[in-house]
C-alpha positions as CSV (number, residue, x, y, z in Angstrom):
1,X,87.1,65.6,39.1
2,X,84.0,67.6,38.2
3,X,84.2,71.4,38.7
4,X,80.5,71.9,38.3
5,X,78.9,73.9,41.1
6,X,75.9,72.7,43.0
7,X,72.7,74.6,42.0
8,X,71.6,77.4,44.3
9,X,68.7,76.5,46.5
10,X,65.4,77.7,45.3
11,X,63.3,77.3,48.4
12,X,62.5,80.4,50.4
13,X,64.1,80.0,53.9
14,X,61.7,79.4,56.7
15,X,61.2,81.7,59.7
16,X,63.6,79.6,61.8
17,X,66.4,80.1,59.3
18,X,66.6,83.8,58.7
19,X,65.9,87.1,60.5
20,X,62.2,88.0,60.0
21,X,60.5,91.4,60.2
22,X,56.8,90.9,61.0
23,X,54.2,93.6,60.5
24,X,51.1,93.4,62.6
25,X,48.2,95.1,60.7
26,X,45.9,94.4,63.6
27,X,48.0,96.8,65.6
28,X,47.7,99.4,62.9
29,X,43.9,98.9,62.9
30,X,43.7,99.4,66.7
31,X,45.9,102.5,66.6
32,X,43.9,104.0,63.8
33,X,40.6,103.5,65.6
34,X,42.1,105.2,68.7
35,X,43.4,108.1,66.7
36,X,40.3,108.6,64.7
37,X,38.3,108.7,68.0
38,X,40.6,111.4,69.4
39,X,40.6,113.5,66.3
40,X,38.0,116.3,66.3
41,X,37.8,116.3,62.5
42,X,38.8,113.8,59.9
43,X,42.0,111.6,60.0
44,X,44.7,111.6,57.3
45,X,46.8,108.4,57.4
46,X,50.3,109.5,56.5
47,X,52.1,106.6,54.9
48,X,55.4,108.2,53.9
49,X,58.6,106.3,53.9
50,X,56.8,103.1,52.9
51,X,54.4,103.5,55.8
52,X,57.1,104.2,58.3
53,X,58.8,101.0,57.1
54,X,55.7,98.9,57.6
55,X,54.5,98.8,53.9
56,X,52.6,101.8,52.6
57,X,49.8,100.0,50.8
58,X,49.1,97.6,53.6
59,X,49.1,100.4,56.2
60,X,47.0,102.7,54.0
61,X,44.4,100.0,53.3
62,X,44.2,99.1,57.0
63,X,43.9,102.7,58.1
64,X,41.2,103.4,55.6
65,X,39.2,100.4,56.9
66,X,39.4,101.6,60.5
67,X,38.7,105.3,60.5
68,X,41.0,107.2,58.3
69,X,39.4,109.2,55.4
70,X,42.5,110.6,53.7
71,X,46.0,109.4,52.8
72,X,49.1,111.5,52.9
73,X,52.6,111.1,51.4
74,X,55.6,113.4,50.9
75,X,56.7,113.1,47.3
76,X,54.5,112.2,44.4
77,X,56.6,109.1,43.9
78,X,55.1,107.7,47.1
79,X,51.5,108.5,45.9
80,X,51.6,106.4,42.7
81,X,51.8,103.0,44.3
82,X,48.8,103.8,46.4
83,X,46.8,104.7,43.3
84,X,48.2,101.6,41.5
85,X,46.9,99.5,44.3
86,X,43.4,100.8,43.7
87,X,43.2,103.1,46.7
88,X,40.9,106.0,45.6
89,X,40.7,107.9,48.9
90,X,41.6,111.6,48.9
91,X,45.3,111.8,48.8
92,X,47.7,114.7,49.5
93,X,51.4,115.0,48.5
94,X,53.3,117.9,50.2
95,X,57.0,117.8,49.5
96,X,57.9,118.0,45.8
97,X,60.4,119.9,43.7
98,X,59.1,122.8,41.6
99,X,59.4,120.7,38.4
100,X,57.4,117.7,39.7
101,X,54.8,116.1,37.4
102,X,51.9,118.3,38.4
103,X,49.8,117.2,35.4
104,X,50.1,113.6,36.5
105,X,49.0,114.6,40.0
106,X,45.9,116.2,38.7
107,X,45.2,113.3,36.4
108,X,45.4,110.8,39.3
109,X,43.3,113.0,41.7
110,X,46.3,113.7,44.0
111,X,46.1,117.0,45.9
112,X,49.4,118.9,46.2
113,X,50.8,121.3,48.7
114,X,52.1,124.7,47.5
115,X,54.8,126.2,49.8
116,X,55.6,129.3,47.7
117,X,55.1,131.4,44.6
118,X,57.4,129.3,42.4
119,X,55.5,126.2,43.1
120,X,52.2,127.9,42.6
121,X,53.3,129.2,39.2
122,X,54.5,125.7,38.2
123,X,51.3,124.0,39.3
124,X,49.1,126.6,37.7
125,X,50.9,126.3,34.4
126,X,50.5,122.5,34.3
127,X,47.6,120.9,32.3
128,X,44.6,120.2,34.3
129,X,43.1,122.0,37.3
130,X,45.1,121.0,40.4
131,X,43.6,120.9,43.9
132,X,46.1,122.6,46.2
133,X,46.7,123.0,49.9
134,X,48.7,126.2,50.6
135,X,51.4,125.4,53.1
136,X,52.4,128.0,55.7
137,X,55.5,127.9,57.9
138,X,54.3,128.1,61.5
139,X,57.7,128.4,63.1
140,X,60.1,125.6,61.9
141,X,61.9,127.5,59.0
142,X,61.5,124.3,57.0
143,X,58.8,123.6,54.5
144,X,56.0,126.1,53.9
145,X,55.8,129.7,53.0
146,X,57.4,132.2,55.4
147,X,54.9,134.6,57.0
148,X,56.4,137.5,55.1
149,X,55.4,136.0,51.8
150,X,52.1,134.4,52.9
151,X,49.8,137.3,51.9
152,X,51.3,137.5,48.4
153,X,51.0,133.7,48.0
154,X,47.3,133.8,49.0
155,X,46.6,136.7,46.5
156,X,48.4,134.9,43.7
157,X,46.5,131.6,44.5
158,X,43.2,133.5,44.3
159,X,44.1,134.9,40.9
160,X,45.1,131.4,39.7
161,X,41.8,130.1,41.1
162,X,39.8,132.7,39.2
163,X,41.6,131.7,36.0
164,X,40.5,128.1,36.6
165,X,44.1,126.9,36.9
166,X,43.9,125.7,40.5
167,X,41.4,125.1,43.2
168,X,42.6,126.0,46.7
169,X,41.0,123.4,48.9
170,X,43.2,123.5,51.9
171,X,45.6,125.3,54.2
172,X,48.2,123.3,56.2
173,X,51.0,123.9,58.7
174,X,53.2,121.8,61.0
175,X,54.0,121.9,64.7
176,X,57.6,121.8,65.7
177,X,57.3,121.1,69.4
178,X,54.1,119.0,69.7
179,X,55.9,116.2,71.5
180,X,55.9,118.5,74.5
181,X,52.4,120.0,74.8
182,X,53.6,122.6,77.3
183,X,56.2,124.1,75.0
184,X,55.4,127.8,74.2
185,X,56.3,127.3,70.6
186,X,53.0,125.4,70.1
187,X,51.0,128.5,71.1
188,X,52.9,130.6,68.7
189,X,52.3,128.0,65.9
190,X,48.6,128.0,66.7
191,X,48.4,131.8,66.5
192,X,50.4,131.9,63.3
193,X,48.1,129.3,61.7
194,X,45.0,131.2,62.7
195,X,46.5,134.3,61.2
196,X,47.3,132.4,58.0
197,X,43.7,131.2,57.7
198,X,42.3,134.7,58.2
199,X,44.7,136.0,55.6
200,X,43.6,133.3,53.1
201,X,40.0,134.2,53.7
202,X,40.7,137.9,53.3
203,X,42.2,137.1,49.9
204,X,38.9,135.5,48.9
205,X,40.0,131.8,49.4
206,X,37.7,129.4,51.0
207,X,39.8,126.3,52.0
208,X,37.6,123.4,53.1
209,X,40.4,121.5,54.7
210,X,42.6,123.0,57.4
211,X,45.2,120.8,59.1
212,X,48.0,121.4,61.5
213,X,48.2,118.5,64.0
214,X,50.2,115.4,63.5
215,X,50.2,112.4,65.9
216,X,51.4,114.1,69.1
217,X,49.0,117.0,68.9
218,X,46.1,114.8,67.8
219,X,46.6,113.0,71.1
220,X,47.2,116.0,73.3
221,X,45.9,119.3,71.9
222,X,42.4,119.5,70.4
223,X,43.0,123.2,69.6
224,X,45.2,122.1,66.7
225,X,42.8,119.7,65.1
226,X,40.8,122.0,62.8
227,X,39.0,119.9,60.1
228,X,41.6,117.2,59.9
229,X,44.6,115.7,61.6
230,X,47.6,114.1,59.9
231,X,48.9,111.0,61.6
232,X,51.7,108.7,60.6
233,X,53.9,107.5,63.5
234,X,50.8,106.9,65.6
235,X,49.5,104.4,63.1
236,X,52.4,102.1,63.7
237,X,52.5,102.5,67.5
238,X,54.7,105.6,68.1
239,X,53.4,108.4,70.3
240,X,56.1,111.2,70.3
241,X,54.3,112.8,73.3
242,X,54.6,109.7,75.4
243,X,51.1,110.2,76.8
244,X,49.1,107.5,75.1
245,X,49.6,103.7,74.9
246,X,49.7,102.7,71.3
247,X,50.6,99.2,70.0
248,X,53.8,98.6,68.2
249,X,53.2,97.0,64.8
250,X,56.7,95.6,64.1
251,X,58.5,92.6,65.4
252,X,62.1,91.6,64.6
253,X,63.3,88.0,65.3
254,X,66.5,86.3,64.4
255,X,67.5,82.7,64.9
256,X,70.5,81.6,66.9
257,X,73.3,80.6,64.5
258,X,75.8,79.2,66.9
259,X,76.3,78.8,70.7
260,X,79.6,78.6,72.6
261,X,80.6,78.4,76.2
262,X,83.3,80.7,77.2
263,X,85.3,81.4,80.4
264,X,85.3,84.7,82.3
265,X,87.4,87.4,80.7
266,X,86.6,86.3,77.1
267,X,86.8,89.3,74.7
268,X,83.8,89.6,72.3
269,X,83.7,91.2,68.9
270,X,85.6,94.1,67.3
271,X,87.9,96.1,69.5
272,X,87.2,93.7,72.3
273,X,84.6,96.2,73.5
274,X,83.2,93.7,75.9
275,X,84.8,91.0,78.1
276,X,82.7,88.4,79.9
277,X,82.5,88.9,83.6
278,X,81.9,85.2,84.3
279,X,81.7,81.9,82.5
280,X,78.7,82.1,80.2
281,X,77.2,81.0,76.9
282,X,77.3,83.3,73.9
283,X,74.8,83.1,71.1
284,X,75.4,84.5,67.6
285,X,72.6,86.1,65.6
286,X,73.0,86.8,61.9
287,X,71.7,90.4,61.9
288,X,73.5,93.7,62.2
289,X,73.8,97.3,61.1
290,X,73.5,96.3,57.4
291,X,70.0,95.3,58.5
292,X,69.5,98.8,60.1
293,X,70.0,97.5,63.7
294,X,71.4,100.6,65.2
295,X,75.2,100.3,65.8
296,X,74.9,103.2,68.3
297,X,73.0,100.9,70.6
298,X,76.1,98.7,71.1
299,X,76.8,97.9,74.8
300,X,73.2,98.8,75.9
301,X,70.8,96.8,73.8
302,X,69.0,93.7,74.9
303,X,66.9,90.9,73.4
304,X,64.3,88.4,74.5
305,X,65.6,84.8,74.6
306,X,63.3,82.0,75.8
307,X,61.3,84.4,77.8
308,X,64.3,86.2,79.4
309,X,65.9,89.6,78.7
310,X,69.5,89.1,77.8
311,X,72.2,91.7,76.9
312,X,73.7,92.0,73.5
313,X,77.4,92.2,74.1
314,X,80.2,93.6,72.1
315,X,79.6,95.9,69.1
316,X,76.7,95.6,66.7
317,X,78.6,94.4,63.6
318,X,77.5,94.7,59.9
319,X,76.0,91.2,59.8
320,X,75.9,89.9,63.4
321,X,75.4,90.5,67.0
322,X,76.2,88.4,70.1
323,X,73.8,87.8,72.9
324,X,75.0,86.7,76.3
325,X,72.8,83.7,77.1
326,X,74.1,83.2,80.7
327,X,73.8,79.7,82.1
328,X,71.0,78.6,79.8
329,X,72.2,77.6,76.4
330,X,69.6,77.4,73.7
331,X,69.1,75.2,70.7
332,X,70.5,76.3,67.3
333,X,67.7,78.0,65.3
334,X,66.0,79.2,68.5
335,X,64.2,82.5,67.6
336,X,65.4,85.5,69.5
337,X,63.1,88.6,69.6
338,X,65.1,91.8,69.2
339,X,62.2,94.2,68.9
340,X,58.4,94.0,69.3
341,X,55.4,95.6,70.9
342,X,56.7,94.6,74.4
343,X,53.8,92.2,75.3
344,X,56.1,89.4,76.2
345,X,58.8,91.5,77.7
346,X,60.8,92.0,74.5
347,X,62.5,95.4,73.8
348,X,60.4,98.0,72.0
349,X,61.3,100.5,69.3
350,X,61.2,103.2,71.9
351,X,63.8,101.3,73.9
352,X,66.1,100.8,70.9
353,X,65.8,104.5,70.2
354,X,66.9,105.3,73.7
355,X,69.8,102.9,73.5
356,X,70.9,104.4,70.2
357,X,70.3,108.0,71.1
358,X,67.6,108.6,68.4
359,X,63.9,108.4,67.9
360,X,61.7,105.3,67.3
361,X,60.7,106.7,63.9
362,X,64.3,106.2,62.7
363,X,64.5,102.7,64.2
364,X,61.3,101.3,62.5
365,X,61.8,103.1,59.1
366,X,65.4,101.8,59.0
367,X,64.4,98.2,59.7
368,X,61.6,98.4,57.2
369,X,64.0,99.5,54.5
370,X,66.5,96.6,55.2
371,X,66.6,94.4,52.1
372,X,67.9,91.3,53.8
373,X,65.2,91.0,56.4
374,X,62.4,88.6,55.3
375,X,59.1,90.6,55.6
376,X,56.0,88.9,56.8
377,X,52.6,90.6,57.2
378,X,49.9,89.4,59.5
379,X,46.4,90.6,60.4
380,X,45.2,91.5,56.9
381,X,42.5,88.9,56.4
382,X,39.9,90.7,58.5
383,X,40.0,93.9,56.3
384,X,37.1,94.7,54.2
385,X,37.8,95.5,50.5
386,X,38.0,99.1,49.6
387,X,37.1,100.9,46.4
């Protein structure tokens, strides 16, 4: 008897066979146009975390074609793929260790943020003349120079500028409470940012770019816009302020792997966390928390099956979830929509976030990082080419 194994299949499974994560670049385009229209100054498209899980290069290219004029990333490692893809728009990186490759940043025309004296010294000592944005902490005790050290940082930056080591082109801050436009901490942040700008000018600096607002403030508070707004979540359909309809750009579908009819009282999944209340049909989907479907949503999440909302029952497992189909069994391979923009009644990222006790940012970036989901991108054919 032969012991030879059959060769592994080489064909890529079709959309009816595996869970699919689809990115809608037309939604990114529409969101960008809306945000660019709201912004009082320029618009920076922040494509950190692989474009919030939607593909950094695709989101960047789409945003630039529809109103954005700048790109933003956190670490320099996120900037290099954008340059490698041929995107030459102005680009800022603002979260780097002190020993980052500042020379490479200058060589690739990447502006860098400077949050303190140590970073300034390192940037100034690197070959090339770096374009820097001084970063002030406006009240989050996170990134950015503390107010007590801001005056000294501005003075040191001016000295480095006179020596030809850096060019201070920007001042930036961040709002910690912008999702609630009425929160008093926003007023404090605006005041502190205005003071930081005056201090920079008094030191002899002339920053052309001044940016404080992210998505929520771009949509709700023109006083924070200055010369540019930085938007990331809004590009992919997330408005933290909940004030403006944006279009979700991510859809997750999974095929039904099996269907069974069970009587009332049937326990489902680990720990028998759910028991059926009546005779019903259960459908199995091969997607779970290993694919970044939030386990914390167990017992609350729903999915769209053949045009109807149906509950996911039992716990979200590593590789699978069970959907209660009720009295309407479906064919094997039937696609079930777990998440989408909500147009057809499917759950949105915002709903998943509420079920899991988190924010939609975590939901979409998690799904976008899931290696087992087959990624498909649509809506790119209408984009004009960019230099």
